Steps between C-alpha positions, in 0.01 A plus 500: 500500500595861470594650830256681724602836360321422177181634356156372445262744661485809718849569621638168380618279789725729698506395863319171432776250563292298746199474272719430197675227693166337576409513131839360402426204725168454323664475158783286632245265649286472190804446282598227744167328451317629809165671526528852642238740635535858625250778572628858486288745700531877502330833444455643149824620344729333751671287235311169477472519122869584474580188700278290274684641198829412668375145550382468140812658356727271699311179431748385239426155371140528619172571328326799655120527513340825612160596630381829646185543701264755345249672722233505230526120463469411869145372448590278202563148626821336378607822315843512668550127472418508129752781450771288662419172327421631153855440362483139621161394363665314215612246764151428636493160329800395712321516836250241638156504338289610801739784572507605134121507488471706819746760379342513153163573657649762731655680204188468283669271252218250533169464683474294816307178486239632744538867420627563853825651622812284476631334813740744665728225622529350154570846354779546753650161420469576130693824539765320705528229236511751214774704665690183583470376143635827361781503757626166376627677191632807679478625859200729544487832684146638546489870591171633638481878544217682679376168636254685726297569184482140380152357484431297811500156341826565314665618820377192688607263224849644477534485877396134479767432240760694698447282805558186295818596318778278626703325235389681185732767357221758531512830690197707595580852617219740591501874562218621725421866554482518877758530772262349756547143622299234321152440641290185518309614193819547303549200267878548519512490881751246624718504190858616536499878475725803506380851589653759268551825690618846403868551433734590780589869505847442353362297211213743444745788483720306259200417280389862500845623404528237225187620320534874551680633190692778672592644835285394797497707817562278804219651707251477216611140448447413866157664500394297195629177654313568822174586321504192281607267783738327262229399254688471167203590281423806708864606480503470122160657445590795718826567319326483162280782614774721644705743296878493503494829690286356780724197529814711497401678818130551526530799264178440323130528564301197613218589261681447172357153441165461325198419717406201293433222744185418688718435803614857512144622444392301805775663701382839381155430636642397836718810511205721416310362798772609747475814713681806365795477741547130428505570125763771547713271713475229237594756236805604701606136531456459124701812419784396734689237300700310763243423770664707775253481793664765727510743209134427427410580861670837464305563180175413680579751772580765238167435325301486828401139441378332817623168638171330416572530127759224508255264665235574240739427213620176655147394580412542133768245419692742277825550687695391805716727714777295654873550474417638158188581302370193317216537253262207468577490128717725283190618316371661821785747487433620146125510562544711813720747318287522189174541690621807687414855405805671338500775764503240777786317327701822493434558870623151579816541290564833670467340843728215395761751384481687830564188710770351275856560618666752262846362573456123486224494239531820302393349169177350633424828678535703181294240313210548741538876477486478122172312515356747746575786262230654285676794334839502319787541746854559374664437835323169536583406140865571577488271804349228285790541257744452789312187606519373142875546505530303824275226365704468182821485699355202687414330172131585523439625147125434522471700823704779343262509205203526738657791690587682179156452352337653808762777498399576142135524599578743782733729301342844440745631236427364150865487388615324814203266478606398149854433619379291791262310272793405279701386801203301625456348154863387497458342844179327390677369189790371708255337741342304218181704463501615135132599497553728799810640331309587183223663706752717684673592175165616365463720809853634454424608143232734635766710670730764348800279419822635358678341205712272717200377695305437182789299360528289816124452511512375139773254587324362808179457305688312228674282760166418661347403168804285424479327840138404431542403134853441381550565131416755236225694682749682723765559231376835358437626854855412603657663194294815561613508863864449401481788253350730763756400762792552263442877535479481879704220654755300303517210747122455507486528121753219461298279734183580306676387182594179679133447581414566136759251377360241739149567379614457140669170594177367646295634208718289270340401171153647565540767234507808725584817304842531665730196514782434740767621253319831456469539876873433533578767243274744686681417824829610342368854532472472879716738704843357590528287811690567820870443562581253634207333325207372701392139441196631314724711274699191406181306445358763265824521301517122473142460381534782249817337367340155487182603320642772278845358418490127575636238740866576448454863607237453765635183662800649685290796613228276635755286683628816667146598595435159656826524692385835641157371599658191653743705706360648824567850621703534816329323786286270284588151382408341172687181569761492228613647170326489168636379175565852382833560672652851504306789353614720218495875527500516881368267760131526584404555860299178508126462550289583802246239605227732373660515156533123484133468586386781272681369189475125557240459226757628248833387647360148528439495127847638436657230718301239307610639166858496630456142634620633836361259759717647776343843462157340468551345843638812668238734357205276583614423854574861576179631344280251687669586829471874445137484387401295803686729737350819362152365425530588131210296368531666161825309439487193724293283260746574222797417721337178618413403145853550375643318800263214411625498141855477632394204716370323189835549326687374806276193519318591824147456366343478847634840601390641167141384556487652849631836379255503209209445739609791716546730201155409363339581834664840508403593145139431595534742790678775310298478180812482282519278197609149602857381449414196289843410362645312802200267533501433125874434506446248779220331307713474188791342686279258690340398171223305666135489400327538166383856567841666548526633145147638517569673833815662361326621184198631691717700738698646211179595325379683808828694525479613139155648562661776703782556255769266632628367171810350659264236635473357148872429494483358852209277404685337213825472696319321784318273258835415343632404846189291561516313169876446520439336837226282356718401206267665247782664313310615192249685718784644707676619185188676372443683828866596534500644149193707588668616819808637323312680222527811717799594712313488831739609773598218740292254297658463158835373632340222703268413212794474260653229720168310496485538122846352447421197715163446333649530153781257582264242650241544223757417235505854360851628581481758223224676696751555782775669297383865505352476853830362627682805367247729669536304822879531486474878467280520810689246708835662431353837594401350836826316550387300806543127558126463452512674163812328373388162638171514311685617190745209525211255539317650204808472282550141615148411393587577138855366512647152460781286631769632734390861447151421633643307795730788589216752481271289718772471762557875488126559545484270802803669656373853444142437609628314804650830616169682462181496707291389204463135598217424258725584205780288643258207530383548142860507385563164666186379323594604146859391555375157609268482200789580269726242669236232459472576129878475482465147647685606816234346722703484820592870476143583401361334811718718724367819344140378478493378861622842611243675284216275613584538867526878479189552290288263707622673816404841364155382397568552128280206411510516121877538475548228765282264295704584190815405693333180624414396145858554392627295793267217405639519146848438640374179657473634854187432705362804679259412781448595865745318725331278766566570865814322622422175675131493412383140489169345390342532843585868530341556160157409641269778614366487854166362385661244273709381795189462715319298237806285436539419869129413540508284191814328629311425822240314293212750487276498193440811291159552660647471849776744412244742356284477812799571722628787289157642395567447131339280238627151414570618146721777635687243707554292188629803306745580779621140518579513129735791568649321801569186298668706228722697738600194704534286188277221634218313329294367793403579860700213642820681400404830663635430851844404370512807274401732782747358752781458250521132585 
């Protein structure tokens, strides 16, 4: 099974080691031939369904049947039982006739002989027999969720079966929505059970932090944990409704969520029935984000709220006042805030500000003051700006954006308001809120902006559009911004041209009016860079040289740029030196963490085009760390995605999958376009399942709808990888040729290597001649072991004799010095294939065994199978190795051993079935397997085989 930190429902299984251990014992038992029963009890949302998913997901080697109680079907007799047994009805003819008839009548498959109800006992036996029959083929795990809503007869029947499971490899696990002990009327009373409780505080805090995409204030976190009492669903539902600003420090309003649920409406009615003072006290508790009871008492005194108000609120079941304020449900808080009159809300915020310590909690104090304000207030807006600065210094970009937005709203001067709106828009963009950024930019345009401000506004708008939809849509906006900035700020203009070049790269072959070469020529007009050059200056010069003048000119410049981005400034560590070596024209200062994060989307592509796996690793690791530390949700999904792609290339497919999941979750939160490439790359390399090609093509088609033409090149490159793995070389060749029709940056080079291999294996070496020359130009421009290793392998594929052997050995040596383990494994594979065709079978086996072991270990199923086929062709047998010392007796399952021992003692099949609660036919089927494993032909030889005599 996956460990108890996995997923499967609200909050996954964090903090559930005990429950997961119990479920592990269930699956271990059923796989060992034992019947297992467990009832999980707990309140709604506590994690019962997640535990059932854990059980089902870990039941390897077992068949899983599912049933869920449905409240609307509680009056339909046998509805739940029918749902469970439906997949097994094809086996009805294998159970005894009376039982088969009873179950057929119960399910309406045939009419009863007397028209009456079927005998309940016979129905129960029939279900037991049916489950037992199915379990003879494969252990059976039956998962019953919301068992409290099963119809009564189904619940009773399943309880009957559960009490009679002994020797059958069948598990019945129920989830019941109640934390109360079982009662006499409960059909599951007396069965083994486990009460699932809320998470411990430490685990609840960890879960909360794991799902909050940004900074989480400790006091807000503790208040949420206390309110939800560790209920995972409540924790997750609450965080989905809170803004990043609220989570970052309570700097948000509790009324921002829509009043959509009937639950909240019911709370509103209860709140409305409270006395005035009780409502105001509840409002104060809702507006105070950390549940500070002493502070709330001071607020009550300030607002002249009597002591009886607390009792009235608690009596209404809405809140508890203990060591901290605990709302009955998170929705109570938002309902209390939303229901209040705006003037009353302002009074409460004003009182909260007055009782909040200005020294220890200055930011929360100014936040309350800001929400008590009615008229614009420059002094207060200035304080909010200071709070934003402190928040950003702590890594709280979302909180900073909230402060700046409110500062903008309170600024009386139009010009200053426009400036603050732009600053707030930048913070919102950095916090991963592009819609809020565009809204603030629209507000900024209403102010009297000077030329410099207009230029910067244009650039931020273009960047926001590009973040949402990479490709051609943002390109004209970026070029316009660069032109405006060129007259104002040379450094910003150069960065805007970098953005424009990146946009043109992503636009690719979509036919936008301005291509990447034209953008590069336009970028030549940018103001000169600084001396010594910044990393971004080197990057711009390198890209201009590459796209305008070619690989030979741009390659050295791009290597210098990567060296600069890979080198930390004083006091920061990037963990090594890039492939670029010393810089020309003065040494760059190195890159700040912010620059690495800001330009990762472009430097990553450059490192790929330069085949620089070392810089790939340093940039991705550093960018992920920086984005996490600063809460930069705008960039974290990109960093995670690229780190995942690196993990694919290094052969760590498990890590890649985990990083992809995290990145996908964050893109949902931020609203940015998803980073599809890493998941598609992983799919292509795994090469498993008939739908992989369709998934890749569909994703590429979606990307092209928003102008990302580079996705077309990626699509055909990935399909070439997929088909080369599957050994469909003609298909691989066609896709690779489509991929290299356009010089897609950081795609064409990789696709050329796939094309050469496909052409060589498809018997079309002439199709590889021109692509090999193009590949050589790119690989030599990169100059890394990865580049030169792939080039050597590609040349070997179209060479013969000693020259081919020498090139293969060079490729293995070079790639062995790189991180790109998947390419090393493929090199062993094609080298082994070549050796086999040269009739050097012994040497071929060495290479093919290495390739097969590596590829199978990575999870590259298609390539591993290709290696296995080649090994078989050399005469080697490739099969799982049996456990050392495993004899015939150890090969028997637990149930087979029981039956064998009973048969050896002289019991008949019927007697064995009666003792083990299985049918005689099932006993006979098991004995056939026992005879085969022990290599005996009759019962009188069983005892000797079992004892080894």
